N, C-alpha and C positions, 0 to 999 in steps of 0.2 A: 430125561436121558440125553446126554450130549453125544453128538455124532462127529465123526471125522470123515472127510471126503477122500476116497481112495482113487489114485491115478497110478496106472502101471504101464510098463512097456516090456516087451519080450527081449528086445535087443536095444542097446544104447545107439549103435550105428549099424547100418547095413551098406556095404560097399562105399564107406566113407560118408554116408548121408545119415545125419541124426534122425532117429525115428521119433514120431510123436507119442505122447502119452495117451492112454485110453482111459476114460473116466468109467469106473465100475460102480460108482454110487456111494451112498453113505454106509459106513460101518460103525459098529460099536464094539467095545472090548468086552469079551466074555468075563464074568466075575471070577476073581481069584486066579487069573492066568498070567498076570504081569509078574515078571521075575527078572532079577539082575539089575545092573546099574552101569550105564555107559558101556555097551549098549543095553537097553532094556528090551526084553522079549515079551510079547503078549499075543494072544490069539484074538483075532477079529471075526465078527460075523457080519455078513452083508445084509443090508436091509432088504434088498431085492435079489432074486436069482440072476445069475449071468446066463446068457443064452448058451445052449449046448455047443453051437458053432464057435462062439468066442472062447468058451472054456477049452475046447479041443485045440483051437489055434494057440492059445497061451500055454497049454501044458504038453503039447507034442514036442518031443525032443528032436532037434535039428542038429545034424553033425556037419 
């Protein structure tokens, strides 16, 4: 199985400062989830769980 390394960031910039990417680990594509072309859409599964703290940080809506 081939893996892709996933890096994410919640915001591109905060107060004019470019934010760093966070490495979430290796992901693989779930079978039969790829669709479309330019852009292509697919569902990934992480090889390892993300900590609850990091998950909450990334998914909490900030206005």
